[in-house]
Every structure is written in C-alpha cells, then in structure tokens.
N, C-alpha and C positions, 0 to 999 in steps of 0.2 A: 504494500500500500504506500501511497505517496502523500506527503504533506505539502500543500501548495500555499505560497504567500504571494499575493498580487498587490502591487502598488498601482493605484488608479487616481487619475486626476482629470481626464477628459475623454471624449469619444465614447459615450455610454453605449451606443448601439454596437460599436465595434467590440467593446468589452463583452457584451452579451453573446455575441457570436463566438468569440474566443472561449468564453466560459462553457458554453454548450459543447465545444469541441474537446475540452479537457475534463469535463465532468464525468465521474464514474462512481457508483456506489462503493463505499468502503474507503475512498480517499477522504482527506480532510482539506478544507479550504479556508484560509483567512484572508480577508480583504482589508486594505487600508485605503480609505478615501481621503485625499488631500483636503484639508479644511478650507483651502482657498477655492475649492470647486463649487461651493455654495450649497444651500439647503435643498434646493430643488433637485440638483444632481444627486446628492446623497439619498434623498427620498426615492428617486427613481431606481437607483441601484438596489436599495434595501427592499423595495417592493418586488423587483425582479428575482432576488435571491430567496425570497420567502418559501417557495415550494421545494427548494433543494435541501437535502439532508447533509449534515456534516459541514456546515458553513457558518462562519462567524465573521462579524465586522468589528474590528478593534477601534478604540477611540481615535477619532480624526484629529490630526495635528498638522500644522503646516510643514510640509517636507520641501526643503530648499535644495536645489541642485548645488552641489559643492559642499554641503553642510553635513554635520553629524546627524541631523534630524533624519536623514535617510537610513543611516545605520541604526538609529534608535527605533525607527518604525519597524525595521526588519527584526531586530532583537525582540521587540514586543510581539511581532508576528510569530517568531519561533516559540516564544514563551506560551502564547495562546495555543499553538498547535500541540505543544508538548502536554499541556494541561487538558486539552479536549479529547485526545485520542491516543491510546498507548500502542496502537497497532501499526502505525505508519513507520517505515524504516528509512525513508529518504526524503529530503527536503528539496524543493525546487522553487526558486523565486522567479516571478514574471512581472512584466508591466502590462498595461492595457494595450500596448502596441506590439505585443508578441503574438505568435500563433504557432500551434504545434505542427510538426511535420510527420509525427508518428502517432499512432493511436495509443490509448491508455494501456491496452493489452501489451503492446510492444514495449512501452516505457516500463511497465511493471516487470516484464521479463528481462529487460536490460538491467535494471537495478538489482534484480534477484541474482543475475549472473555475475554481478560486480559488487558484492555486499560490502566490501571494505574500501572501495575506491572513492576518492573525493574528486569530483569533476569541477575544477575551478582553475582559472588561469592565474599563475603565480610566478612572477619574475623577480629576481634579485634586483631591487630598485637601484642600488648604488652601482651595480655592474652593468645592467642592461638599460636602465632608464634614468641615468644621472640627471637628465634635464628636468625631471619631475621632483627632485629632492627638495626643491623650494616648498613643496606642499607640506613637508614635515619639519624642515629646518627652522621655520619661523612659526609663531603662534598666529592662529586665525580665530576670529570671533564671528559667530552667526547672530546677526542682530539687524533690526530694521528692515527685514526682508531681503538681506543681502549678506554676502561674505566679506568681512573686513580683515585685511592683513594688518596686524599690529606693528610689524617691523621688529618685534622682540625675538631675538634668536634663541634657540634652545638645542640641546643635545638630544640625540635619539635615545630610546630606551636602553638601559644598561644590559649588556649581554644578550642583545637581540639584533636581528637583521631585518631591515624594512623590505617588504615585498609589495608588488603592485600587479594589477591585472585588469579585469573588468568586474562589474558588479554582479554578473550572472553566475549561477552555481547550481550544481546538483550534488548535495553532500549528505552524509549520513546523519541519522538521528543522534548518534553519539556525539558528533561534533556540535550539533545544535545544543545538546545538553551542556556540553563543556562551555560553549560561548555564552550561554544564558546564565548558568548557575555556578560555574566553578570560579572560586575566588582568584585563581591564577589568571583569569581573563581580565580582572578589574584594572590592572595597570595599563593594559592595552586600551581599554575603553576610556580611561582617564586621559591618556596621551592623545588618542585620535579625536577626542572631543574638540580639540583645539587645532585640528589640521584641516587641510583643504582637499576636497574630494575623497573623504575617507571611505566611502562605500566601494571604492576601487582598490583599497589597500588594507583596511582593518581586518577583514576576515582572512585574507591571504597571510598577513603578518602573524595573526594569532595562530593560524593553523601551522605555518611553517616553523614557528618557534616553540611549538608544543609537541611533546612526545605522544606516541600511541594514537595518532589520528588517522592511520591508514595510509594507503598509497595515493599520493597526489598526482593526478594525471595531466596537469597543465593544459586543460581543455575544458571549456564551459559548455560544450554540446550545443552551441548556437551557431547558426549560419547568419553572419553579418557581413555586409559589404561596406567597409570603412572607406570614406572618401574625404579629401581635404576640405577644410572649412575655416579658413582664416585663423584667428587667434586660438580657436578651439583645437586646431590642428587636424583632427579627424572626427567625423560624425558618421552614424549609420545611414546609408542610403535607403530610401523608401523602396520597397519591393513592388514591382508592377507585374501585370499579367504576362508580359514578355519574359519575365524571369522564372516562369513556372517550371520549365524543364530543369533548371539548375536547382530549384528548391525541392522538387519531388525526387531528384536523384541524390540529394544530400544525405549523408549518414547521420546528421545531427538530429536531435530530438525537437528543437524549436528553431524559429527564425525571427528576426526583428530587423527593421521595424516596418510596420504597415500603417497605411492611412486610407481608410475607406473613402474619404472624400477625394483622394487623388486617384485611386484605382480600386474599385470594389470587386472587379472581375477576378482578381487574384485569389480572393477568398473562395469563390465558387470552385476554382481549379484545385486548390489545396483540399477543400472539403471532399471533393470527388476522389482525390488521391488517398485521403484517410480511410477510404473504404476498400482499398486495394490490398492484395497480399503483401506488397512491398512495405506498406506502412503498418501492417498488423503482425507479421511473422518475424520475430527477432532471430537472426542467425549470427552468432558471434563472429566478429571480424578480427583476426589476430593483429591486424595493423590498421588503426584508424589514421586517416590522413591528417597531418598537423599543419595548420596554417602558420603564417609568420607572426608569432606572438609579439615580438618586439614592435612590429608595425601596428598591430591591431590594438594594443593597449593605448588608451586615449591619453 
C-alpha cells in the first residue's frame, strides 16, 4: 500500500483528474491546500474528496516557494499518514500538476519488489552543485510572503555533508518515521528552517547523513523535461499531446508538469495508456536509465 501526500494550490479540475487516476482502495491520501488558494477553492476540493475513503486534508498554511513552509507541510503530511494508517509501506509526494504514468497495481508491485530502496535524487552539494551552496551558507528568513536573505553567514552542520536534488520522492515508511519522530532529525530541521529552497535538500541531507535508511537510488521516478528559464536556471517544461509517445514509453512512475489549460489532450492519451498492459504489469528492469542528475537539479 502507498501513502500519498499532495501539495495543491491551483487547477482544481486538473487535480480531480489526477486524483481519480491515483486513487485505489487501501492506499492513504493526505492533501495540503495552500491557504492562499482561498475558501472557495478549499471548499470545492473538500466536497470532491468526501466520497473517497482513506483521505485526509491537513491544516492549510501558506506554502512559499523557496521556504521551509514546504518542508513543514510535507512533514505534517507524513505525520498524518503515519497516524491514519499502519499498512502503507511507501510514501510518494505529488503536486497538483503531476500525473501518473503507471497504474496503482504497477506502482504497488514496484515498491513491493524494492522494499528497502529510497527513490530520491541526492547529490553531494559541495562537489556537484557548489553554485547552490549560497542556499545554506547564509541565513534566510521566510517573512512577508517572500524569502529574505539576511546576509548572516553560518557554518554547515557539524559532521554532516549537504546534499541536494529535487523535491520529489518515493521513500519508505521507515524513513518517514525517522524524519517525523526521531530526535536525531531535529538539528537538520532547525538548520534548514533558515535556508533557501530546503525542500530540494532537507530530506536528501537527512537521509544521506543517517544510518540504516536503505539503498538510495539517486532517482525520483519522475519524467521531467528541464528547460532554461533565466535566473531560475531550469524549470519543468509543460507536457503536450505531442509528447505522448515519450511519456507512455517512460519507465518512470509519474511525470510533471501538466497544464490542462495549455493542452488537455495529453490527459486523454495518458489515461488510455493507464489501461494498457505496459502501465499495469511490472517487470523488473535490472538497469533503469539514469538521466543527468547534475543538470536536472534546479
């Protein structure tokens, strides 16, 4: 069984389509609706989810890009999932602009075949992405709806190595329990609370600096097409119907990002794909193709 956490802030109809595609009895689902999305948005999503079993909506707070509030939302989501169901074995986080490329039967078989593996991108930040060390070398404050750099320098955590990747992951229940409840995680939480874009580094750094977390696969199981975008450097390109062949042939479990207003046809094509044997029958592949992690990390 799977425990899903979904961050949601816009595109309600697109979210509903994605949720229907990932829903399966026995799984658990926790939703965080950004407080800035408004009462009408939250009420619409709440009404939509009422008929489904194993679903909870956690307290809405403002989730700011680049801020620890995103990590906080995810930790609260993990905690809720752990409390509401003891049967799920793996945790998957999604946004409202993701979509599955495999069925729930396939995904369940996949994690069952890889019970101790952590699927998360994790790069040694100093060695591979030194250009991003400014995110942790100075203190940042999340205030007034934006991220503020204080200019106050600081040292990294003693006897620890910083890691970086993406915010997407498929990880074990055991790691979630460690991240949420183990006191050894507290110093990492305290440090990353004053960093920039911690959702791309906190979980990686915690995992890679903690023993007995299983085999880290350096793979987030997402198909994402990273393209240049000014100061942000890279952003995920929106998938279109013309990309259907690439997506349906992907070995990954999910893809992002999608925008129904830009091209709704891609959803029809993937939904049809989800009914095929290729999306439903998991056959272990001894060698998963690895993309260029150094380029994909934002």
